[in-house]
C-alpha positions as CSV (number, residue, x, y, z in Angstrom):
1,M,125.4,75.2,83.5
2,A,126.8,71.7,82.8
3,L,127.2,70.1,79.4
4,F,126.9,66.3,79.0
5,T,127.5,64.1,76.0
6,T,125.7,60.7,75.7
7,S,127.3,57.6,74.1
8,G,125.4,58.4,71.0
9,G,126.9,61.8,70.7
10,L,123.8,63.7,71.9
11,K,124.6,66.8,73.9
12,I,122.4,67.6,76.9
13,I,122.5,70.9,78.7
14,S,121.7,70.6,82.4
15,Q,120.5,73.5,84.7
16,P,122.3,73.7,88.0
17,H,120.6,72.2,90.9
18,D,120.6,75.4,92.9
19,L,118.7,77.3,90.1
20,H,116.0,74.7,90.2
21,I,115.7,75.1,93.9
22,K,115.4,78.9,93.6
23,R,112.5,78.5,91.2
24,I,110.7,76.2,93.5
25,I,111.2,78.6,96.4
26,E,109.9,81.5,94.3
27,Q,106.8,79.6,93.2
28,T,106.2,78.6,96.8
29,R,106.6,82.2,98.0
30,I,104.1,83.4,95.4
31,T,101.6,80.7,96.4
32,I,101.9,81.5,100.0
33,M,101.5,85.3,99.4
34,N,98.4,84.6,97.3
35,N,97.0,82.4,100.0
36,I,97.6,85.0,102.6
37,A,96.0,87.7,100.5
38,S,93.0,85.5,99.9
39,S,92.8,84.7,103.6
40,K,92.9,88.4,104.5
41,L,90.1,89.2,102.0
42,Q,88.0,86.4,103.5
43,E,88.6,87.7,107.0
44,L,87.7,91.2,106.1
45,Q,84.5,90.0,104.4
46,K,83.6,88.0,107.5
47,A,84.3,91.1,109.7
48,V,82.0,93.2,107.5
49,Q,79.2,90.6,107.6
50,A,79.5,90.4,111.4
51,A,79.3,94.2,111.7
52,L,76.1,94.2,109.5
53,E,74.6,91.3,111.6
54,V,74.7,93.4,114.8
55,E,73.5,96.7,113.2
56,S,69.9,97.0,114.4
57,A,68.7,98.9,111.4
58,V,69.9,96.2,109.0
59,N,67.8,93.0,108.6
60,L,70.1,90.6,106.8
61,H,67.6,87.7,107.1
62,S,64.8,89.5,105.2
63,F,67.1,91.8,103.2
64,P,70.4,90.0,102.6
65,I,73.4,92.2,101.6
66,K,76.1,90.9,99.3
67,V,79.6,91.9,100.4
68,V,82.5,91.8,97.9
69,V,86.0,92.7,99.1
70,E,88.7,93.9,96.7
71,G,91.9,94.9,98.5
72,D,90.7,97.4,101.2
73,A,87.6,98.4,99.3
74,V,84.2,96.9,100.1
75,L,81.2,96.8,97.6
76,L,77.8,96.5,99.2
77,S,74.9,95.4,97.0
78,G,71.4,94.2,97.4
79,E,68.0,95.5,98.5
80,V,67.3,97.1,101.9
81,E,64.1,98.0,103.7
82,H,64.6,101.7,104.1
83,I,67.0,104.6,103.8
84,A,68.1,104.2,107.5
85,A,69.2,100.6,106.7
86,K,71.1,101.8,103.6
87,R,73.0,104.5,105.5
88,R,73.7,102.5,108.6
89,A,75.0,99.6,106.6
90,V,77.6,101.9,105.0
91,L,78.5,103.3,108.4
92,A,78.9,99.9,110.0
93,T,81.1,98.8,107.1
94,Q,83.3,101.9,107.3
95,A,83.9,101.2,111.0
96,V,85.4,97.8,110.3
97,P,89.3,97.9,110.7
98,G,91.0,97.5,107.4
99,V,88.2,99.0,105.3
100,R,89.4,102.1,103.4
101,E,86.6,102.6,100.9
102,V,82.9,101.6,100.8
103,I,81.2,101.4,97.4
104,D,77.4,101.7,98.1
105,T,75.2,100.2,95.4
106,L,72.4,99.3,97.9
107,Q,68.8,99.9,96.6
108,L,65.7,100.5,98.6
109,R,62.9,98.1,98.2
110,P,60.2,100.2,96.5
111,V,57.1,100.9,98.7
112,E,55.0,100.6,95.5
113,A,55.8,98.7,92.3
114,M,56.3,101.2,89.5
115,G,57.8,101.2,86.0
116,M,60.5,103.6,85.1
117,D,58.1,105.9,83.2
118,E,55.7,106.0,86.2
119,V,58.6,106.9,88.6
120,M,59.6,109.7,86.2
121,L,56.0,111.1,86.2
122,H,55.8,111.0,90.0
123,V,59.2,112.8,90.4
124,R,58.2,115.4,87.7
125,D,54.8,116.1,89.5
126,A,56.5,116.3,92.9
127,L,58.9,118.9,91.7
128,L,56.3,120.8,89.7
129,G,54.1,121.0,92.8
130,E,56.8,122.4,95.0
131,N,56.5,126.2,95.2
132,A,60.1,126.6,96.3
133,L,61.2,125.2,92.9
134,C,58.8,127.1,90.7
135,N,61.6,129.4,89.4
136,H,63.6,126.5,88.1
137,K,63.2,125.1,84.6
138,L,62.2,121.4,84.7
139,I,63.3,118.9,82.0
140,T,62.6,115.2,81.8
141,V,64.8,112.7,79.9
142,N,63.3,109.5,78.6
143,R,65.0,106.1,78.2
144,K,66.1,107.1,74.6
145,G,67.8,110.2,76.0
146,E,65.2,112.5,74.5
147,Q,64.5,115.7,76.6
148,S,61.1,117.3,77.2
149,V,60.7,120.7,78.9
150,V,57.8,120.5,81.3
151,H,58.3,123.9,83.1
152,D,60.1,126.9,81.7
153,P,59.5,130.1,83.8
154,A,60.7,133.4,82.3
155,D,62.6,134.2,85.5
156,A,64.3,130.8,85.8
157,V,67.3,130.8,88.1
158,G,68.4,127.3,87.3
159,E,67.2,124.0,85.7
160,I,66.6,120.5,87.0
161,I,66.9,117.6,84.6
162,I,65.1,114.4,85.7
163,G,66.1,111.0,84.5
164,V,65.3,107.5,85.7
165,E,67.7,104.5,85.2
166,E,67.4,100.8,86.1
167,P,66.5,99.7,88.6
168,R,64.2,102.8,88.9
169,E,67.1,105.0,90.2
170,V,66.3,108.7,89.9
171,V,69.1,110.9,88.5
172,L,68.9,114.6,89.1
173,S,71.3,116.9,87.1
174,G,71.5,120.5,86.1
175,C,72.0,123.4,88.4
176,V,70.1,125.1,91.2
177,N,70.7,128.4,93.0
178,S,71.2,127.1,96.6
179,L,72.1,124.1,98.7
180,S,68.6,124.1,100.2
181,H,67.0,123.7,96.7
182,R,69.4,120.9,95.9
183,R,68.5,119.0,99.0
184,L,64.8,119.7,98.6
185,A,64.8,118.2,95.0
186,E,66.5,115.1,96.2
187,L,64.2,114.7,99.2
188,L,61.1,114.8,96.9
189,A,62.7,112.2,94.6
190,W,63.4,109.9,97.6
191,W,59.7,110.2,98.7
192,V,58.4,108.8,95.4
193,P,57.3,105.3,96.5
194,G,58.6,103.6,93.4
195,S,62.2,104.9,93.5
196,T,65.0,102.7,94.7
197,N,67.8,105.2,94.8
198,V,68.5,108.8,94.1
199,R,71.7,110.1,92.5
200,N,72.0,113.8,93.0
201,E,74.3,115.4,90.4
202,L,72.8,118.9,90.7
203,R,75.3,121.7,90.9
204,V,74.8,124.8,93.0
205,E,75.5,128.1,91.2
206,P,76.9,130.3,92.6
207,A,78.6,127.8,94.9
208,E,77.8,127.9,98.6
209,E,79.7,126.7,101.6
210,D,77.8,124.1,103.5
211,N,77.4,124.2,107.3
212,D,75.4,122.7,110.2
213,G,72.8,125.4,110.0
214,E,72.0,124.6,106.3
215,I,71.7,120.9,107.1
216,L,69.5,121.5,110.1
217,D,67.1,123.8,108.1
218,S,66.7,121.1,105.5
219,V,65.9,118.4,108.1
220,E,63.4,120.7,109.8
221,L,61.7,121.3,106.4
222,A,61.6,117.6,105.7
223,L,59.8,116.9,108.9
224,E,57.4,119.8,108.4
225,K,56.5,118.5,104.9
226,D,56.1,114.9,105.8
227,H,52.4,114.4,106.6
228,L,53.1,110.9,108.0
229,V,55.1,112.4,110.9
230,D,53.8,114.5,113.7
231,A,57.0,116.3,114.7
232,A,55.4,118.9,117.0
233,D,57.3,117.8,120.0
234,V,60.5,116.8,118.2
235,T,63.7,118.7,119.0
236,L,66.5,118.8,116.4
237,N,70.2,119.5,116.8
238,C,73.0,119.3,114.3
239,K,76.8,119.2,115.0
240,D,79.4,118.3,112.5
241,A,76.7,117.1,110.2
242,V,75.3,114.7,112.8
243,I,71.6,115.1,113.4
244,T,70.2,114.4,116.8
245,L,66.4,113.8,117.1
246,S,65.0,114.1,120.7
247,G,61.7,114.7,122.4
248,G,58.4,112.8,122.0
249,I,56.6,111.4,118.9
250,P,53.3,109.5,118.7
251,T,54.4,106.1,117.5
252,G,57.4,103.8,117.0
253,R,56.6,103.8,113.3
254,Q,56.8,107.6,113.2
255,K,60.1,107.5,115.1
256,L,61.6,105.5,112.2
257,L,60.0,107.7,109.6
258,A,61.5,110.8,111.3
259,E,64.9,109.2,111.2
260,C,64.5,108.3,107.5
261,D,63.6,112.0,106.7
262,A,66.9,113.1,108.3
263,W,68.8,110.5,106.4
264,Y,67.2,111.6,103.1
265,I,69.0,115.0,103.5
266,N,72.2,115.2,101.5
267,G,75.2,115.9,103.7
268,V,74.0,114.2,106.9
269,R,76.8,112.0,108.2
270,N,74.9,110.3,111.0
271,V,71.6,110.4,112.8
272,V,71.2,109.9,116.6
273,N,67.6,108.9,117.2
274,E,66.6,109.6,120.8
275,L,62.9,110.1,120.1
276,L,60.5,108.6,122.7
277,P,57.3,107.2,121.2
278,V,54.1,107.4,123.2
279,D,53.0,104.2,121.5
280,P,56.1,102.0,120.7
281,A,54.2,100.1,117.9
C-alpha cells in the first residue's frame, strides 16, 4: 500500500499494482470457468437431443421433448405418443456419456380426452372389476383431498387409494399383499385412455423379493388381458428384468401394443421386441 499527499494536503491511498492485476486474473478465471461450464451443459444437451433423434420409438417432430441439463442431471418433459416412447427416451438419455441422472416428467398423450374426475371413475371401475383385487379395500380421493370408500370387503388384505393429479396423472397409494397385485393395479391405471402418467406408491406387505419370474408372470398376464392383442404365438423371456418378445403376431400395430404392455409392467428395465407381424401395417 502506498500513501500520497497532494499539494492541497489531501491524502490518497493507492493499492499496489500487483493486487489489481490479481483481481483481474481472478475475475477472468471465474468468467472462463463459467463459460466452460455453460459450454459443457450445452454440449450435453445437444448430445441428449441427438440421442433422442435417432431413437426409433421417439418422434420429436410430432412430439417434441424439452431437455434441461443441470450439472450431470437431465430433465425430460413434454408429451409422447405412447409408453414405449417414454421409456425408450429415458434409456436413450441414460446412455449418453456424462449423464448421471434422468428426471422423467414425460406424459403420455391421452387416447381420449377426459377430465380428472372422469379419469378417477375409470380407474375406480377398472380396479373394482378386477377379481384379483376384490379382497382389497378401494378408496378414492377427490381434488379436495376428501376420501370415499368404494369397496370394503370383510376379508380385506390391503387397501388401494386412488388419486388423480394434474395433468390427469393417476396416483396409487396404500398397501397390497403381493408384487403381482401392485403391478396389476398399475397396469389397469395405465390402460385408462385418459390417463397421462401413473405414479405407483403402493407398498407390498409383507415385503417380497422381486425376480425375473415375477416380472415375466405379470407381462404374460398383461398380454392375456389385453383384448387388442392376439398373443397366441408370442413367446416371452425375461432375464435381468429385460423382456424379450418373439414369435408371430397378426399386425404391426399389435406388435407395438404388445411392447407397450410389457413396458407398463413396473420393474421392466428394457424390452427387446423381435415379434414378426403377418401384416406389417
